[in-house]
C-alpha positions in Angstrom: -15.8 2.4 -0.7 -14.7 5.3 -2.8 -18.2 6.9 -3.1 -19.3 6.3 0.5 -17.5 9.3 2.1 -19.4 11.7 -0.1 -22.8 10.6 1.3 -24.7 10.0 4.5 -25.9 6.6 5.9 -29.6 7.7 5.5 -30.6 4.2 4.2 -28.7 2.1 6.7 -31.7 1.6 9.1 -33.9 0.8 6.1 -31.4 -1.8 4.9 -31.2 -3.4 8.3 -34.9 -3.4 8.7 -36.0 -4.6 5.3 -33.1 -6.3 3.6 -30.5 -7.6 6.0 -30.6 -8.7 9.6 -27.1 -8.4 11.0 -27.3 -10.1 14.3 -24.9 -9.3 17.2 -23.6 -12.9 17.1 -22.4 -12.4 13.5 -25.1 -14.3 11.7 -26.7 -12.6 8.7 -30.2 -13.1 7.4 -31.2 -11.9 3.9 -34.7 -11.1 2.8 -34.8 -12.6 -0.6 -38.1 -10.9 -1.5 -36.0 -7.9 -2.7 -33.5 -9.8 -4.9 -33.4 -11.9 -8.1 -31.2 -14.5 -6.4 -30.8 -16.6 -9.5 -30.1 -13.8 -11.9 -26.5 -13.2 -13.2 -27.5 -9.8 -14.5 -29.5 -7.6 -12.2 -29.7 -8.9 -8.7 -32.0 -6.1 -7.4 -35.7 -6.6 -8.4 -38.6 -4.1 -8.8 -39.4 -4.3 -5.1 -35.9 -3.3 -4.3 -36.0 -0.4 -6.7 -39.2 0.8 -5.2 -37.8 0.6 -1.7 -35.1 3.1 -2.6 -37.1 5.3 -4.9 -35.8 4.7 -8.3 -33.9 2.6 -10.8 -30.2 1.7 -10.4 -27.8 4.1 -12.0 -26.6 3.0 -15.4 -23.0 3.2 -16.4 -22.0 6.8 -17.4 -25.1 8.4 -15.8 -24.8 11.3 -13.4 -24.1 10.4 -9.8 -26.9 11.8 -7.7 -27.1 12.4 -4.0 -29.1 9.2 -3.4 -26.3 7.2 -5.1 -23.8 8.7 -2.6 -26.1 8.1 0.3 -26.7 4.5 -0.9 -23.0 3.9 -1.1 -22.5 5.3 2.4 -25.4 3.2 3.8 -24.2 0.0 2.3 -20.7 0.6 3.5 -22.1 1.3 7.0 -24.0 -2.0 7.1 -21.0 -3.9 5.8 -18.9 -2.6 8.6 -21.6 -3.4 11.2 -21.9 -7.0 9.9 -18.1 -7.6 9.8 -17.5 -6.1 13.2 -20.1 -8.4 14.7 -18.5 -11.4 13.0 -15.0 -10.4 14.2 -16.2 -10.0 17.8 -17.9 -13.4 17.8 -14.8 -15.0 16.4 -12.6 -13.5 19.1 -15.1 -14.5 21.8 -15.1 -18.1 20.6 -11.4 -18.5 19.9 -9.6 -16.1 22.2 -6.9 -15.9 19.6 -4.7 -12.9 19.0 -4.4 -13.2 15.2 -7.1 -12.9 12.5 -6.8 -14.2 8.9 -9.3 -13.0 6.3 -10.1 -14.0 2.7 -12.9 -13.7 0.3 -13.9 -10.7 -1.8 -15.3 -8.8 1.2 -11.8 -8.9 2.6 -10.9 -6.4 -0.1 -13.1 -3.8 1.6 -10.1 -1.8 2.8 -12.2 0.7 4.8 -13.8 -2.1 6.8 -10.4 -3.7 7.2 -9.0 -0.5 8.7 -11.8 -0.4 11.2 -11.3 -4.0 12.2 -7.6 -3.3 12.7 -8.2 -0.2 14.8 -11.3 -1.2 16.7 -11.4 -5.0 16.6 -10.3 -7.3 19.4 -7.5 -9.0 17.4 -3.9 -7.8 17.8 -2.8 -8.7 14.3 -4.8 -8.9 11.1 -3.6 -10.6 7.9 -5.6 -10.6 4.7 -5.0 -12.8 1.7 -4.2 -10.3 -1.1 -5.8 -12.3 -3.8 -9.1 -12.3 -1.9 -11.4 -13.3 -4.7 -12.1 -16.4 -6.7 -8.5 -16.2 -7.9 -7.3 -17.1 -4.4 -8.8 -20.6 -4.9 -5.7 -21.3 -7.0 -3.5 -21.0 -3.8 -5.8 -23.3 -1.9 -5.7 -25.9 -4.6 -1.9 -25.7 -4.8 -1.6 -26.1 -1.0 -4.0 -28.9 -1.0 -2.0 -30.8 -3.6 1.3 -30.0 -1.9 0.4 -30.9 1.7 -2.5 -33.4 1.4 -1.5 -35.4 -1.7 2.3 -35.0 -1.8 2.6 -35.1 2.0 4.9 -32.1 2.3 5.2 -30.4 5.7 3.8 -27.0 6.3 6.4 -24.4 7.2 5.2 -21.4 9.2 7.3 -18.4 10.1 6.3 -16.3 13.1 7.9 -13.2 11.5 7.2 -13.3 7.8 4.2 -14.4 5.7 4.9 -16.7 2.8 3.0 -14.7 0.3 6.2 -13.1 -0.9 4.6 -9.7 -1.4 2.2 -11.5 -3.7 4.8 -11.2 -6.5 4.0 -14.7 -7.8 3.3 -14.0 -11.5 5.5 -14.1 -14.6 8.6 -12.0 -15.1 10.4 -11.0 -18.3 14.2 -10.6 -18.7 15.8 -7.6 -20.3 16.6 -9.8 -23.3 12.9 -10.7 -23.7 11.8 -7.0 -23.3 14.5 -5.7 -25.7 13.5 -8.4 -28.2 9.9 -7.2 -28.2 11.0 -3.6 -28.6 13.3 -4.3 -31.5 10.8 -6.6 -33.2 8.2 -3.8 -33.1 10.6 -1.0 -34.1 10.0 0.8 -30.8 12.5 3.5 -29.8 14.0 3.1 -26.3 16.8 4.1 -24.1 18.6 1.4 -22.1 19.8 2.7 -18.7 21.7 1.2 -15.8 19.5 0.6 -12.8 20.7 3.5 -10.7 20.3 5.9 -13.7 16.8 4.5 -14.5 15.6 5.1 -11.0 17.0 8.6 -10.8 15.5 9.4 -14.2 12.1 8.1 -13.3 12.1 10.0 -10.0 12.8 13.3 -12.0 10.0 12.5 -14.4 7.6 12.1 -11.5 8.7 15.4 -10.1 8.1 16.9 -13.5 4.5 15.8 -13.2 4.8 13.0 -15.7 2.8 9.8 -15.5 5.0 6.7 -15.7 4.1 3.1 -16.5 6.2 0.9 -14.3 6.9 -2.7 -15.4 9.4 -4.5 -13.3 10.0 -8.1 -12.1 7.3 -10.6 -11.3 3.7 -9.6 -11.7 1.5 -9.2 -8.7 -1.1 -12.0 -7.9 -4.4 -10.3 -7.0 -6.2 -7.1 -7.9 -3.7 -4.6 -6.4 -0.7 -3.1 -8.1 2.1 -3.4 -5.6 5.0 -1.9 -7.5 5.6 -4.3 -10.4 2.8 -3.5 -12.8 2.0 0.0 -11.7 1.2 3.4 -13.0 3.1 6.0 -10.9 2.8 9.7 -10.4 3.4 12.5 -7.9 1.0 12.5 -4.9 1.7 16.2 -4.2 0.0 17.4 -7.4 -3.5 18.8 -7.0 -4.3 17.9 -10.6 -2.8 14.5 -10.9 -5.8 12.5 -9.6 -8.1 14.1 -12.2 -5.4 13.7 -14.9 -5.1 9.9 -14.3 -8.8 9.3 -13.8 -9.8 11.1 -17.0 -6.9 10.5 -19.4 -5.4 7.2 -18.2 -7.9 5.1 -16.3 -11.0 6.7 -17.8 -13.1 6.3 -14.7 -15.2 8.3 -12.3 -13.6 11.4 -10.8 -14.4 10.5 -7.2 -12.2 7.4 -7.2 -9.2 7.9 -5.0 -5.6 6.7 -5.7 -3.4 4.9 -3.3 0.0 5.9 -2.1 3.1 3.6 -1.8 5.3 4.9 1.0 8.6 3.8 2.4 8.0 1.7 5.5 10.3 3.9 7.6 8.1 7.0 6.9 4.7 5.4 7.1 3.9 6.1 10.8 4.9 9.8 10.4 2.4 10.3 7.6 -0.4 7.8 8.3 -2.3 6.6 11.3 -1.3 3.1 10.6 -0.6 0.4 13.3 1.1 -2.2 11.2 2.9 -2.9 8.0 0.6 -2.8 5.0 2.5 -4.4 2.1 -0.7 -5.5 0.2 -2.5 -2.1 0.3 -5.5 -3.5 2.2 -6.1 -1.1 5.1 -7.5 2.4 4.9 -6.1 4.9 7.5 -6.2 8.6 8.2 -3.5 10.9 6.8 -1.6 12.8 9.4 0.2 15.4 7.2 -1.2 17.6 4.5 0.4 18.2 1.2 -0.6 15.0 -0.7 -3.9 15.9 -2.4 -3.7 13.3 -5.1 -3.9 10.4 -2.6 -6.0 12.1 0.1 -9.7 11.1 -0.1 -12.5 13.5 0.8 -12.5 12.0 4.4 -8.8 12.6 4.8 -8.0 8.9 4.4 -5.8 6.8 2.1 -5.2 3.1 1.3 -1.5 3.1 1.8 1.0 0.4 0.8 4.2 0.2 3.0 7.3 -0.8 1.0 10.4 -2.6 2.3 13.5 -2.8 0.3 13.9 -6.6 0.8 10.4 -7.2 -0.6 10.8 -5.1 -3.8 14.3 -3.6 -4.1 13.9 -1.5 -7.3 10.5 -0.1 -6.3 11.9 0.8 -2.9 14.9 2.4 -4.5 12.7 4.5 -6.8 10.7 5.9 -3.9 13.9 6.4 -1.9 15.3 8.4 -4.8 12.2 10.4 -5.1 12.4 11.2 -1.3 16.1 12.0 -1.5 15.9 14.3 -4.5 12.5 15.9 -4.0 11.5 15.4 -0.4 8.5 13.1 -1.0 8.6 9.6 0.6 5.6 8.3 -1.4 4.3 7.9 -4.9 0.8 7.4 -6.4 0.5 3.7 -7.2 -2.4 2.5 -9.3 -2.8 -0.6 -11.4 -1.2 -0.7 -14.9 -4.3 -1.1 -17.0 -7.0 0.8 -18.8 -10.7 0.8 -18.0 -12.2 -2.6 -18.2 -8.9 -4.3 -18.9 -6.9 -6.6 -16.6 -3.6 -5.5 -15.2 -0.9 -5.9 -17.9 1.2 -9.0 -17.7 3.5 -9.0 -20.8 5.7 -6.4 -22.4 3.3 -6.2 -25.3 0.3 -5.6 -23.1 2.3 -2.9 -21.2 3.2 -1.1 -24.4 -0.3 -1.3 -25.8 -1.7 0.3 -22.6 1.0 2.9 -22.6 0.3 3.9 -26.2 -3.5 3.9 -25.9 -3.6 6.2 -22.9 -2.0 9.4 -21.8 0.8 7.7 -19.8 3.9 9.8 -20.6 6.7 7.3 -20.1 7.1 3.6 -19.8 9.9 2.1 -17.6 10.1 -1.6 -18.6 13.0 -3.5 -17.2 16.1 -1.5 -18.0 14.4 0.4 -20.8 12.7 3.8 -20.8 10.3 4.6 -23.6 9.0 8.1 -24.2 5.9 8.9 -26.1 6.0 10.5 -29.6 3.6 13.3 -30.4 1.9 11.2 -33.1 0.2 7.9 -32.4 
C-alpha cells in the first residue's frame, strides 16, 4: 500500500494473464506453477522470478523502480479482485451494509475504494482482521452457542468498543514500576498533562502515549501510540529513521477530531479504526500526506477515548491543528507495547523524547 503510489501498474496485465485470473463474478483462479505453495519461507519460485526479471528484494536492499512498479501492479490487481467480489455480493444479497474481515481487509487503500465506488451504503471492517480476530469468533461461539446468550445488536453503535479490549494499568501500578526502577517522573493532573503534551507536540517533540486499555489489532488507536506534529515537514523522516527504523516511503496516519474530519479529508463516514484511505482536502500537513495526496485517517470521538480526544482538542485549541500523527508504540520488528515496562523500554531504546504514561510524564536524560 505504501510503496504503490510511487510506481506504475506496468505488471498488472502480466499478473492477470499469467498468475491470477480475477473473474467478474468474484471468483479467483491462481496459477500454482509460479508459486511454492507448500513453502513457509519463499512463496515465489524461480519461474516467478524469471517472469518479473529478477530476484526478490532482500531486506535493506535499495528499492528499485521495478519494486515500486510491482507494488503498484499488485495493489491494482487486489483492488480489481475485491471490487469484483463486492459487486457480486451486492448483486446476490441486495443488502445495504457490508462487513469485512480477514487480513486483506486491512488493505486500507482498497477499503477506501470500496467505500467510495462500491454499491454498499455502509462498510464496517473488523479492526483485528488477521488470525488474531479468531479469538473474537471463539468467544462469541462460546457465549452464544454453548452458553445460550442472546445476541444484542445496536443499529447505531458497533460493539467493538473502539477495539480497546486489552489490558489497562492503574496509576498505582505505573508509579510502582517507575519507583521500583528508579525512573524520574512528574505526576500531573489530567488537564495539565494534556496541555503539557500538546505543547511538546507543538515544540516538535515525539511523545510516547500510554493510556487506558490497549488496542486489539494492528492499529494504534490512541492508547498505545507514538504521537507527533503532522505539520512538520521533517517529522515523518525523523520517526521513520530514529524511532520506527523503517523505510522512508512509509506514511504515517493522522488522528483527527471527528468534527473536523470532513473539512480536511474526503471521507464519507466515521473511521474510528483507521481502515480507510481518503484524499486530503487541505494542505499543510506534510507528515501525514502521502505522495498521492492521501492519508489513512482515524476519526476520534470523545465518548470513545476521552483523554485522547481531549489531547487533540487541546492541540487544536492552543495551536490550531485538529489532528496529530498517530503511529503504533513499538520499535521495528516488535509488537505494540502492552505493559509499562515494555513502554519504557521502547521509549529509552529509541529517539522518542517524552513518555506520557497514565498521569506520569517522563523525559529523556542525555545519557542512556
